Residue, then its C-alpha position, 0 to 999 in steps of 0.5 A: m500500500i505504501l509503495s502504491d501510494f508512491l506511484v499514485a503521487a508520482k503519476s500525479d506529479d505531486q513532488g511535495r507528496v512524494w518527498s513527504k512519503i520519502a521522509d516517512l521512510e527514514i529510520p527514526d533516530y537511526e543511530n540509536w536504532f542501528r546500535r540497539t539492533y546490531g550491537q554497538e560496534k557494527g551498529q555504529a558502522l551501519a548508522t554512519e553508512y546510512g547517514k552518510f548516503l541518506k540524502a543522496n539516496e533519497q534524491q535517487f529514490e525520488l528519481l526512480w519513482m519519476e521514472l516508474a510513473k511514466q510506465e505501467g507495471e506491478i510492484s512485488i514484495t519478497r522476503l530476503d534471505a541468502a538465497n534470493h538476496r540481490f542487492a550488491s550493497v549488502n552482503a548475503d551473510d549479513v542477511l542471515s545474521d540480520p535480527t530484522e526481517v528484510f523485504a525486497a520490493d521490485w518493479k515489473k514493467t507491463d507496457t512497451s515504454a522505454g526502460p528495463a523490463s524489471q527494476p529493484i526498488g529497495s529493501f525495507c524493514f519494520v521499524d516503529g510500527t511501519f516499514r522503512l527504507k533500509v537499502f535503496a537498490f541503486h547498486q543493483v546490476r543485472i548480469l546479461s552474459s552467460v558464463k560459468s559460475g564463480p566469484v563476482v567482482p563488481g566493475k569499477l569506473i576508471d575514466r569519468v567524463q564530466p558532463a558539460y553544463p548546458e548553458e540554458a540550464r545554467k541561466l535558468g538555475i536548473r540543477g539536480l540529478v539525471s538517471l540513465n539506464v545503461v549497459i556496461h560491456k565486457d570491454g568496459s564501454v558504456t551504452v546508454e539505453n535510455v534516460g530514466a528521469g531528470h530535467p530535459l535540459l540536463a538529460p542530453a548532456a548526461r547521456t553524452a558524457v556517460q557514453q564516454w565513460k570507461y569501466q573495469p568490467t564486472t567479472i564472474g570467475g575472472e571472466p568479464v561480463d556485460v551488465e545492465t545497471k543505472i547511473y546517476v549524474t549530478f548537475d550542480l551550479s557550483q560546477q566550473k563553467q565549461 
């Protein structure tokens, strides 16, 4: 119901309502909650990580709903365990020892609009009487190549081309994020499949820049593989004029 309300708010372009709902998903007094739940040492480390990326994750979470609002699809919920855990930012061993129940939310597209056929939304836990967003799934990658099994080593960005800030957007004071659905190939090159969400004056510059990025590719058992993932590009007016 909570996520369905997100979709309704996003489809009505009610940004204030979307942000209000995002704020409701924050774990309240998260430092104390993590320490109580996971113990002093591990809890403090998790709380520090949570707080460090909280605002950036919330901005990206908003952008995800802006993207999903342009599609027709279905939301599914699954309880996570080591067998079905799919979020690269959390270790499967942590799921087994996690004292809280963790649930994954996923999106499956049912129309022919642009974008991946399915996308993860995030993982949630029950805190103080309601579900809270524990991990936003922006690190999720989908393996496209068929290879032998083995240890997975995530890809690493080795050459980032900074986007040129569009002059019209600069003059109008437009800033923010652009999300791009991309394929990172075995040779480290990037193909932008489509723009997920973001201001239309910023999106072309983001696409042009990311298509020039170079990665050390993801490997499975030492063999490079193609992966599908999402990239976020930030436009900040404090950037130097290019």
